[in-house]
C-alpha positions in Angstrom: 0.0 0.0 0.0 1.5 3.4 -0.9 1.7 6.1 1.7 -1.1 8.3 0.4 -3.4 5.2 0.3 -2.5 4.5 3.9 -3.2 8.1 4.9 -6.5 7.9 3.1 -7.5 4.7 5.0 -6.5 6.3 8.3 -8.3 9.6 7.5 -11.5 7.6 6.8 -11.5 6.6 10.5 -12.0 10.3 11.2 -14.3 11.1 8.3 -16.2 8.0 7.1 -17.7 10.1 4.3 -14.3 10.9 2.8 -14.3 9.8 -0.8 -10.7 10.6 -1.9 -7.7 12.0 -0.2 -5.3 14.2 -2.2 -1.9 15.5 -1.1 -3.5 19.0 -0.9 -6.2 17.8 1.5 -5.9 19.7 4.8 -6.7 18.6 8.3 -9.1 21.5 8.4 -11.0 20.1 5.3 -11.2 16.7 7.2 -12.8 18.6 10.1 -9.9 17.6 12.4 -9.1 19.7 15.5 -5.6 19.8 17.0 -6.3 16.8 19.2 -7.4 14.7 16.2 -4.3 15.8 14.2 -2.0 14.7 17.1 -3.9 11.4 17.3 -3.6 11.0 13.5 0.2 11.6 13.6 0.7 9.2 16.5 -0.9 6.5 14.3 1.3 7.5 11.4 4.4 7.3 13.7 3.4 3.9 15.0 2.8 2.6 11.4 6.1 3.8 10.0 8.1 3.4 13.2 9.1 7.1 13.3 8.8 9.9 15.9 7.9 13.4 14.8 9.0 16.2 17.1 6.1 17.6 19.0 6.6 21.2 17.8 6.5 19.9 14.2 3.2 18.0 14.5 1.1 21.1 14.7 3.0 22.7 11.8 1.7 20.0 9.5 -1.2 21.4 7.5 -2.0 18.9 4.7 -1.3 15.4 3.6 1.7 16.5 1.5 3.3 17.8 4.7 2.7 14.4 6.3 4.1 12.5 3.3 7.2 14.8 3.3 7.7 14.1 7.0 7.3 10.4 6.5 9.9 10.5 3.7 12.3 12.6 5.7 12.0 10.5 8.9 12.3 7.1 7.2 15.5 8.3 5.4 17.2 9.6 8.5 19.1 7.3 10.8 17.7 8.8 14.0 14.3 7.6 15.1 13.3 11.1 16.1 13.2 13.6 13.2 
């Protein structure tokens, strides 16, 4: 499963009426507040075995930001990125 497909599957747990997720889809468009965003990112961290710095989590605005963070974190040797 590619990364965007995983994010779409995960996003559907927050918005069951979500038809398609695009890289430009924002958390706001998904109706997610800051608590839901943190929960979403925690699930992403667990799935990809990465840790995103707390101050970076709330700077993520759309799915492309999440995809870029996953790419960066999986390429770095440190677990926390």
